[in-house]
N, C-alpha and C positions, 0 to 999 in steps of 0.2 A: 239615603241607601236606594237604590234601585231594584224593584223586583227580579229575582234570576232564576229559573226554573231551568236552567239548561246546564250542562256538564260542562267544566275546564278544566283545562289539561291539566293548570297546577295545581284545581283541587283535588281532581284522582291522585294526584305524584303522593299527595297528602298522607292517605289511608295509603300507598303500596307498601309504604315500611314497614309499616305495624300488620301484616297482613303474611301466615307463614302456610304454604301448601304442604299438607302432609304427603303426598298421594298426587298421582299424573295419572289416572287410569281413567279421564271419559274420552270416548272416541263416538264419533256421531258415524252413527250408520245410514243405508242407502236414501230409506223415508227422511232423513233429516233428526231422528230423534235421538235424546244424550243418555249415553250410560249415565247414569247418578251416583256411581261408588266412587265419586271426590270426597272425602272428607275434608275439612277445611278446619283451619284453629283459630282463635286469634293472640296473638304474640300479646300478653298482658304487662308484660316488660316494658313496653314500648308503644305508648296511647299517646296521642295525640292532645292539649290543652285545650279548653273549651276557649273563645274569646281571643286567640289569637289568629291571625292573619285571614284566611276566606272563612274561617269558622267566629264568626263575632255575635257578642250578647248586645242584641241590638235593645234601645230602648223609646218606646212609640211617644212616652211622654218629654223626651231627652230629645225631640227631631230626627228619627226614624220611623215613615211614616206608615213602613210597607214591610212584611216577613222578607227573607230571601236564602237561597240553596244555602245548606250546609249550616245556618244558625240559628238562635234562638231569639223570636222574637214578644218582649214582654211588655208588659201594659206599663209598668213604670217600677220605681227602685224603691223601699220600703224608709224613710227617711231614718230610720234608727237602726238598720242593718247591720248585723253580726256576725259574730263565727272563725272560726279559723282557716287563717289566711297564708300559713306557712308549708309549702310545698319543696322546698329546697331540698330537703335531705331522700326524697323520693324523685327529684327531676333529672332526668338523664344529661348527658353532657351537649347533643342534639336538642333538648330541649320539648322532647316527651317526658312522661312519668311513666312508672311503674309501678300497677297496682300489687304485684306480688312484694314489694317491697314496703306499700303504707301501711300502716298499720293498722288494726282493725280493733272494734273496742269489742273487749273480751266478754264474757258472761250468756249463760242459757237459761233464760227466764222465763216459765213458761205464762200462758195470758187462758183469761175463762173472754175467749172466743166466742162473738155473735156476728153471723153474716147469715143475708138471704138475698137470691135475686130472683124475681120474677115476674112472669109477661102478664098481666092485667087483664088478657085478650082486647084489649080497647088502643092497642098501638103501642103501649110505657110497658119502658123494661122498669121495676118498681127495685129502689137498689136500697136496704136497709144492716145496719148492725153496731156495733161499738167501736169500731177503728183498731180492734185487739188482733194482730195477724194470727192462726192459726198455726203457726212457727215458732220457735223461740227467739227471743232477742238477746243483745247485749245487756248489758247494765246501766240502764242511767240513772240519776247523773253518771258519767262517765267519772270510776272513781278514782281518787288519788292516789298514786305509786304504779298505778298503768301506765304502758308505753303509751296510750294513744292520750292520754291524760297530757303529756307534756306538748303536746300540739294543739288541746282541742279540751277546754275545760268545759265544752256544755253542762251546761249544773241542769240541766232539764228533765222532769223526770216522764214517764209514757202513762198519758190515765185517758181511760173509757173518753169516746168522744160519739155524738150523734150522728148517726149517716142518714138521710131519709132526701133521695131522690128521685127525682123521673126523669126518665131518657127516654129519649122515641125507640122503639124497640128497633126499628129499618131507618134510619139517620139519614138526612138528607146533606147533601154538600152545600156552604151557603153561597151567597150571590158574592160575599167576600171572605179573607178569611180574619180572623178573629185573633187579637193578641193573647195572651196567655198573662194569669195572674198566680200572683204569691198563695200559699194555701194551695188543698187539692187539685190539682188539674183532671183526678179520676180516680179510680178505686181498683186495685190487684183483686183477684177473685181467693186471694187468700187473707180480704178484709180490711186489706190495711190502705192509707190512703199514696198514692202516686204524684211523688212530685215534679216539675221540669227540673231542670239540667244547671241552674245556678243559684247561688248563696243569695245569700240579703246583701252581702258585699258586690253582688254583680260579677264574681266569680263562677269558674267549673268546680259545682259541687260536690262532685264526686272525686275531684284532685284534690279536694282541700280540706273538705270535713272529715271527721274521721265518721265510719260507718261498720256496721255490724258485719257479720259474715254474709247476713241475706242482705246488703245494699242499703241498708237502713240507719233512721236515728229518728231521735226527737226533736222536736225545739220549744221557742216559749209558749207556744200553744197546746204545748206535753200532746204532738200530734204525733204517731208513730208513724213513719213513711219513707217509701224508697224515692233513690236516687240512682242506685246502678244494677245493673241487671245480671247480678251476681249467680257463678254456675249453683251456688246452693238455693238461689231463689229459685230459679231456670226447674232445677231437678226435682224439686220443693212439690212445684207444681206439677209438670210434666218433664221426666228427663227426654232431652230429643234423641231420637233416634233416625231420623229420615224422614223428606219430606218439608212440608211447610212447617215451622213451629206453632204449637196450641196456642190459644187464647190463653193470656196474660190478666187481663183485665178489661176496664172499659172506661175510655175519657170522657171529662164530663157533656162533651157532646152530643155523646151517645153511641162513637164509631169504636168500635173493639181495637185494643192492643194487644199487640201477638209477639211471640221471641226474637230472638234476631235471625232466621233462616226463611227466606226464601221460598216460592211457588217451586222449584226442583230441588229444595235440600241448600242451596247456596247461601252460605255467610251474607249476610248483607251489611253495608256502612253507609252511613250518612249520602253518599255519594251515590246510593243507589237508590234513594228515595227524594219527594219531592220538599218542597221548603216548608211543609208541615210536619213533615215526615212521615210519611205515609205514600201510600199508592195504590191503584184500584185491580182488584182479579179478582176470582171465584173464590172464595171463603166457606168454611165451614161455617153456618152461623145459625145459631137455634134449631142444630140438627141436619140444615138444608146447606147446598152448596150455595151461595149466593154472590154475583159477581159484584160487588160492592169494596167503597174506601175503606181503609182502614192504616192504623199506626204500626209501628214494629218500634220497640225496645231493639238499640244497637249497646256495640262498647265504644262506639267513639261519641262522641259531643254530637248533635244537644243528646241522645242517648235514648230519649223517650217521645217528645214532643217538639213541633218548631213555633208552631203555630195551631188555633183550632182552624180545621178545615169546615167544621161545622157551628154551630150555635150553641159554645155553651150554655149550662142552666144553671 
């Protein structure tokens, strides 16, 4: 698979179908500025599956040596992969999937949340905690008799985990991108882990696995983690009103991950970002505007990271 960081007409067309423009009030004035009164929203009933067509799940130890635009570049797949793999009941006739039709894990369980982010004054960001989120979760294991259990018998509980990471406070782009491993790829400001977009079976995790209303669930490590930027998760962190989306977390190379709205408040897709699912422009970083590379959550695969732009810790 060759490295491509340019737009492909066929790729862009894939994303046109699931965007809905609510208002067409953008206008340019004589100075070239844009009236940013154009609200956009995603059509959650028609999302493209990850791993299909141009949107691929690449696996380095299976012959994919480089990342690629629109795709997720994994270091490898676990030999004992498991999880739900039947999405037919929320797959549309055109091959997309319907997030609103897909069942969610029920429940409203609260946790003893511990989480802290500090700058040590020596160029490091110290992240510590117990990986329990500051919001409720669904009930795990998924309960027999619920709709979600019909598709995913996830037997795992949520338990405390040790979070203790030292990340660069001002991360640098690496000479070469790094593949993404299983387990945490980063941590949300809610205190819980962010996982990449693939299941251990090598499928689109958000489309196949049963998640709660915050876009998260647990796995065999008993670690609660997110796969999808649900509205409940975004609004819990910071409800978006206009402009650039707020910081939602830190990936393990130190770069921040923001919500799905770009520099002028436009709703982003993977086609707007590079092969690692990010880009560079000034963002609010530790209280100052800094011209810095950063990732974005998007509603389309790979959702949060395609590869590590920096060096993961």
